[in-house]
C-alpha positions as CSV (number, residue, x, y, z in Angstrom):
1,M,38.5,-3.3,-27.1
2,E,38.9,-0.8,-24.3
3,V,39.3,-2.0,-20.7
4,I,37.3,0.0,-18.2
5,T,39.1,0.5,-14.9
6,V,37.9,1.8,-11.6
7,D,39.7,5.1,-12.3
8,S,38.2,5.6,-15.8
9,E,35.6,8.3,-16.5
10,V,33.2,5.8,-18.0
11,Y,33.2,3.8,-14.8
12,Q,32.7,6.9,-12.7
13,L,29.8,8.0,-14.9
14,F,28.2,4.5,-14.7
15,K,28.6,4.4,-10.9
16,E,26.9,7.8,-10.6
17,R,24.0,6.7,-12.6
18,L,23.6,3.5,-10.6
19,D,23.7,5.6,-7.4
20,R,20.9,7.9,-8.7
21,I,18.8,4.9,-9.7
22,E,19.3,3.4,-6.2
23,K,18.3,6.6,-4.5
24,Y,15.2,6.9,-6.8
25,I,14.1,3.3,-5.9
26,E,14.6,4.1,-2.2
27,R,12.5,7.3,-2.4
28,A,9.8,5.4,-4.3
29,A,9.7,2.6,-1.7
30,N,9.6,5.1,1.1
31,M,6.8,7.1,-0.6
32,E,4.7,3.9,-1.1
33,H,5.2,2.9,2.5
34,S,4.2,6.4,3.7
35,I,1.1,6.3,1.5
36,G,0.1,3.0,2.9
37,K,0.4,4.3,6.4
38,A,-1.7,7.3,5.7
39,L,-4.4,5.7,3.5
40,L,-7.8,5.3,5.1
41,M,-10.6,3.0,3.8
42,T,-14.3,3.4,4.2
43,T,-16.5,0.6,5.3
44,R,-17.6,0.2,1.6
45,D,-13.9,0.2,0.5
46,V,-13.1,-2.7,2.8
47,M,-16.3,-4.6,2.0
48,E,-15.8,-4.2,-1.8
49,T,-12.0,-4.8,-1.8
50,L,-12.1,-7.9,0.4
51,Q,-15.6,-9.0,-0.7
52,V,-16.8,-9.4,2.9
53,S,-20.0,-8.4,4.6
54,Q,-20.6,-5.6,7.0
55,S,-21.2,-8.1,9.8
56,T,-17.7,-9.6,9.1
57,L,-16.2,-6.1,9.6
58,F,-18.3,-5.7,12.8
59,R,-17.1,-9.0,14.1
60,W,-13.4,-8.2,13.3
61,R,-13.8,-4.9,15.1
62,R,-15.7,-6.4,18.1
63,D,-13.0,-9.1,18.5
64,G,-10.2,-6.5,18.4
65,K,-8.7,-7.7,15.2
66,I,-8.9,-4.3,13.5
67,Q,-9.6,-0.9,14.8
68,T,-11.5,2.0,13.4
69,I,-11.1,5.8,13.3
70,I,-14.1,7.9,13.9
71,M,-14.0,10.9,11.6
72,P,-15.4,14.3,12.8
73,S,-18.4,13.6,10.6
74,G,-19.0,10.4,12.6
75,E,-18.1,8.1,9.7
76,L,-15.8,5.1,10.3
77,R,-12.5,4.7,8.6
78,F,-10.1,1.8,8.6
79,K,-6.3,2.1,8.3
80,F,-5.2,0.4,5.1
81,E,-1.9,-0.6,6.7
82,E,-3.6,-2.2,9.7
83,I,-5.9,-4.3,7.6
84,Y,-3.0,-5.2,5.2
85,T,-0.8,-6.3,8.2
86,A,-3.7,-8.3,9.8
87,L,-4.2,-10.2,6.5
88,R,-0.5,-10.9,6.0
89,C,-0.2,-12.1,9.6
90,C,-3.4,-14.2,9.3
91,Q,-5.1,-12.3,12.2
92,I,-8.1,-11.9,9.9
93,R,-9.1,-14.2,7.0
94,V,-11.5,-13.9,4.2
95,Q,-13.5,-17.1,3.9
96,G,-13.1,-18.9,0.6
97,C,-10.2,-16.7,-0.4
98,S,-6.4,-17.3,-0.2
99,K,-4.1,-14.9,1.7
100,E,-2.3,-14.1,-1.6
101,T,-5.6,-13.1,-3.3
102,T,-6.6,-10.8,-0.4
103,I,-3.2,-9.2,-0.4
104,K,-3.4,-8.7,-4.2
105,R,-6.8,-7.1,-3.8
106,M,-5.4,-4.7,-1.1
107,D,-2.5,-3.8,-3.4
108,E,-4.9,-3.1,-6.3
109,F,-7.0,-0.9,-4.0
110,K,-3.9,1.1,-3.0
111,N,-2.6,1.4,-6.6
112,T,-6.0,2.4,-7.9
113,T,-6.5,5.0,-5.2
114,I,-3.0,6.5,-5.8
115,T,-3.6,6.6,-9.5
116,K,-7.0,8.2,-9.1
117,N,-5.7,10.9,-6.7
118,I,-2.7,11.7,-9.0
119,R,-5.1,12.2,-11.9
120,E,-7.3,14.5,-9.9
121,L,-4.3,16.5,-8.8
122,T,-3.0,16.9,-12.3
123,K,-6.4,18.2,-13.5
124,E,-6.2,21.2,-11.2
């Protein structure tokens, strides 16, 4: 049985591979965070994802719990990250639904949106 020392070539190779894996994980985490910051949701997206009514969204907006972005077309958009944070911090709540479930729904929305966009990009 061979003993692997800090000076050995096998150890150095192993360390290099672990460093590459660590950098990859960091890049992936940063990319996911960036996507979450840039992701916008339509009124329908929020209503379907959280299973809330349009009047609930209006009330959250009116009470200053979430903000909207008005697009040049006049359509409203919601920042994914803002809604996600409001749910995590219990600033908004979905009646009859746990915080964990609403967070899971938001994560599924983001993952589905990312996957769909990647598929569309690879078709081109």
